C-alpha angles and dihedrals in degrees: 000000000000115000130197117209131196118176125174125177124186126193119194127184134203091225135020115288109225095207137341143185126204125197106210121195090173098125122086124210134214119271140152089284103041140034119200107225098178134347137171139173122219105207135158091253138009117280134188125233123239135171119248123214092270093055094257121144105246130191120188115208115198122186112187097175126077115274138168097201144026126202118196121184134184127179142158147109128278131187115224122202102216093191095060112097101170137033124214124212135177096221118097116263093207095094088067091065089076119105121222131195091269093048104036112140116225125194092274094053093046091052093045093052094048090050100048100035088045087229088292124132097195123110096262092054092050091048088054088049091050091054092047092052090049092056092042098049109045117211107251124150121216098033099092137042134223091263095049109126128226092250090051094049092042090051093046093045092216134094150101136271092289090056092045089053096047090049091051091047089051092049095044095048090049086059092053091255116135107234134174140197119246128200123193146098134304125203113216134165087228109098090197092062119099108242092211107082147167130211137160135253122203129194110240120172103328103332145057117259126194123239115183102186095181091062100023092238125151096174114071094210095144101024123114114197122218104167147348135209147138092286144338093298094059096045108029113128094233128022125159153159131225144185113223127341102124114221120012131218120198127192122182128188118189128179124183117179137163121246125218110241119219116226118229116234 
């Protein structure tokens, strides 16, 4: 499947921002599952690409002059291999056993993981865990924040894809399974579904397998990966700091659409 992505994010401020810095993980890279055909960032000024500790493509946008708005755009085309279920990497998966503040497992999460994965760390056990988390944490936007932890969302039993992913990571790591946060895009026929998405990957055997708790999907057929990390803070597409500006308003518009492929005669 070939996907076309258009992602525009606008930040507006009540007062002038004296200076700001934005960390952008908005550029996908090639892997076993996906091939980047074209990609570009539309930014207020040119930036250089670098690779962060998790292998993500990172751009750092620094604005030293006063400004009242920032517009960040990303667009391109990526080929997705719908038959590829796993991705192999040479880097060690062991760092993804580490808990963070957002993914710390409390007693309730540990008991839940052991019960629903039946203390197994194989793929089938993790799929059962994924379905159990989907039933336990009902999808409901607006009830959690970006700094809501897995334990808080699990206890509240409400949240969004970020909370589903953090809860899965907490469960998997409590079982001794390396697991990582994935940010990216999801193509869906449902126009109401937000195209920006988050899901988890767990290291099973010798490869990374996807677990999309929000949609109960264990096959990443329509998922386009942007970045990975220990949690949301490592992998979120845009994360920044600023001096001044007062209150901030953010508006994001994301479109993900399939492209018809022309067969060569």
